[in-house]
C-alpha positions in Angstrom: 0.1 -0.1 0.3 1.2 3.4 -0.6 1.7 5.6 2.1 -0.7 8.2 1.3 -3.2 5.4 1.9 -2.0 4.3 5.3 -2.1 8.2 6.5 -5.8 8.2 5.4 -6.0 4.9 7.3 -4.8 6.4 10.1 -6.7 9.6 10.4 -9.5 7.8 10.2 -8.6 5.3 13.1 -7.9 8.3 15.0 -11.0 10.1 14.0 -13.0 6.9 14.6 -11.6 6.8 18.0 -11.7 10.4 19.0 -15.5 10.3 18.2 -16.0 7.7 20.7 -13.7 8.7 23.3 -14.1 12.6 23.9 -17.8 12.3 24.8 -16.5 9.4 27.2 -13.9 11.4 28.8 -16.1 14.5 29.1 -18.8 12.9 30.6 -16.6 11.2 33.2 -15.4 14.3 34.2 -18.7 15.9 34.2 -20.2 13.0 36.5 -17.4 13.1 38.9 -18.1 17.0 38.9 -22.0 16.4 39.9 -21.2 13.3 41.9 -21.9 15.0 45.6 -24.7 17.3 43.9 -28.5 16.8 43.7 -28.4 17.7 40.3 -29.2 15.1 37.8 -26.2 13.1 36.6 -27.2 13.0 32.7 -27.4 16.7 31.0 -31.0 16.8 29.3 -29.4 17.6 25.9 -27.6 14.0 25.8 -30.6 12.5 26.5 -32.6 14.3 23.8 -29.2 13.9 21.2 -28.9 9.9 21.4 -32.3 9.2 20.4 -32.2 12.0 17.3 -28.8 10.6 16.0 -30.7 7.1 15.9 -33.4 8.3 13.8 -31.1 10.7 11.4 -29.2 7.4 10.7 -32.2 5.5 10.2 -33.5 7.9 8.1 -30.3 8.3 5.7 -30.2 4.5 5.7 -33.4 3.9 4.5 -33.6 5.9 1.6 -31.7 4.1 -1.4 -28.9 5.8 -3.5 -30.2 4.8 -6.9 -34.3 5.6 -6.7 -35.1 2.2 -8.6 -37.4 -0.1 -7.8 -34.8 -2.5 -7.0 -33.6 -0.6 -4.4 -36.6 0.4 -2.9 -37.6 -3.1 -3.0 -34.3 -4.3 -1.6 -35.3 -1.8 1.3 -38.8 -2.8 2.3 -37.6 -6.3 1.8 -34.5 -5.6 4.3 -36.8 -3.8 6.8 -39.3 -6.3 6.9 -37.0 -9.1 7.5 -34.9 -6.8 10.2 -38.6 -6.4 11.9 -39.3 -9.8 11.9 -36.5 -11.7 13.2 -36.4 -9.0 15.7 -39.7 -9.7 17.0 -38.9 -13.3 16.9 -35.3 -13.3 18.5 -35.2 -9.7 20.4 -31.8 -9.3 19.7 -30.0 -6.6 18.2 -27.1 -8.8 16.2 -29.5 -11.5 14.1 -32.0 -9.0 12.8 -29.4 -6.7 11.5 -27.4 -9.7 9.8 -30.7 -10.8 8.4 -31.7 -7.6 7.2 -28.5 -6.5 5.6 -28.4 -10.4 3.9 -32.0 -9.8 2.6 -31.1 -6.6 1.2 -28.1 -7.5 -0.6 -29.6 -10.7 -2.1 -32.5 -8.7 -3.7 -29.9 -6.2 -5.0 -27.9 -9.4 -6.5 -31.2 -10.9 -7.7 -32.2 -7.7 -9.1 -29.2 -7.2 -10.9 -29.4 -10.2 -12.9 -32.7 -9.4 -13.9 
C-alpha cells in the first residue's frame, strides 16, 4: 500500500477513536464533578441527542442511493425481515444480519434480471 493510504487509514482510525473517546472523557469528568450534588447526572441534551442521532442514521439508511424499483424493494424487504427477526428473537445482531443479507440478496437478484 502506498503511504497516502496508510495515512488515510491512520487519520480515519484516530477520528473514529476520538468520536468515541471525547464524549466518554467529557461525561466522566462531568459525572465526577456532579457526584456529590443533587443535580441530575445526565444532561438533558444528551438524553435527547441519542435518539435524534439514531433517527437520523435510520432516515439516511432507509433512502436508497439509486431510487429504482430494485433498491426500494431491497429496502422494503430488508426492513420487513429485520423487523420480523427482531420480533422473533428480540436481539440486536441477528435482525441486522438478516436484514443486510436480505437487502444484498435482493440487490444481487435484481441486477441479474
